[in-house]
C-alpha positions, 0 to 999 in steps of 0.5 A: 181065841180062834177056836171060839169064833166058829160057834159064835158065827154058827149061832148068829147064822142060826139066829138069822135063819130062825128070825127069817123063818118067824117073820116069813111065817108071820107074813104068809099067815093071812093066806092061812086065815083066809082059809078059815073063813068058814068060821067067824073071827071070834071062833077062829081066835078061840080055836087058836087059843085052845090049840096053841095051849095044847101045843105049848103045854106039850112042848113044856112037858117034853122040855121038862119045864111044866113046873115053871108054869105051875110056879108062875101061876101060883103068884098073884102078881104073875096071874095079873100080868099075864091075864092082862098080856093075854087080853092084849094078845087076844084082842090083837089076834081078833082084830088081825083075823077080822081085818084079814077076812074083811079085805084089810090085809094092807091096813093090817100090814101098816100096823105091823110096820108101825109097831117098832115105832110105837115100841120106841115111843112106849120105851121112852114113856115107861122105861126111860129109853132114849131115842136119837134124833134119827129115831125121832125123825123116823117116828115123825115120818111114820106118823106122817105116813099114817096121816096120809092114809086118811085121804088115801083110803077115805077113813082113819086107819084105826085097824093099823093103829089099834094093831100097833098099839095093842102089840106094843102094849103087849110088849110093855106088859110082857116086860113086867111079867115074870115068865119067859116066852114059852111059859108066858104064852102057856099062862096067857092061853091057860087064863084065856082058855075058859073064855075060848071054850065057853065061846065055842060052846055057846056060839055053835050049835054042835061040836062039829059046827065049831070045827067047820063040819068037815075033816078038812076044816077040822084039820085047818082048825087044829092047825091054828095051834101050829101056826101060832106056836111055830113062828113064836118058837123060831122067834124065841131062838132068834131073840136068844142069839141075835142083837135086838137091833138085827131083830128089829131090822129083820122084822119088817119082812113080815108086814112087807109080805103081808102088804104084797099078799094083800095087793097082789094076791087078794087085789086090795085097792092100791092108789098113788096116795096110798103108795106115797103113804107107804113110801113115807113108812118105808123111808122111816124104816130105812132111817131106823135100820140105818141108825140101828146099824150105825149104833151097832158099829159104835157099840162094837 
């Protein structure tokens, strides 16, 4: 019916805008984490966990969905899955923040470029997903780009691979966990909060030291909750309104911005071999995007 088209178009447009907002924010977040270099990476992740929990619990209460979290945490199965997903998420956060503060933003960006390709591999391994010939070619090119990183930077790109693997495993575990995105994040941060609080108490001589010793630093610390939750909220809206193929193509915006920030703003080294390596990754991304669009047209 003609009258049904505008709402569908509007929802698609809002989904695209939400996805762009989420991936843009994730792309520029290295600049924010750099501002927190007055704290060690474990303390940044601990603060991020605590303040994300505070914000997410507030959103759940405002939406009247607190019972979802309480019901989910009564189940041993849910507790186990969300504890595992929380540990994977925290380890990913910790390595990402450490890499950002130690001049490895470009290598971290490589990890998030690789994430969709590991998703395809793990989907085939655990869920029986079928990969097309073009998708397999994209995976092979992406792995070839990773192999070129060894001579390009002089070491095995363990940061990129660990970030890609932990985030892809997080996606695998979250598919098994019963709670939705917002309640699931609340469950994960709730389970990790005692460890985070214990770290902040034991690793710092005073509460003021855990907040950086000034009001400006304290404001940045509290802002870690918003920096975590805001892109996730945008992303949650995008996943409800867009095809996963569209979302998969748009997600490469984030690591592209990270790559440019590491190279152009913080002056991380960029050699010809490293550019060739990323060239293979970008070619893999192009093949992935073209195949996704072709599949979308075929499916109608």
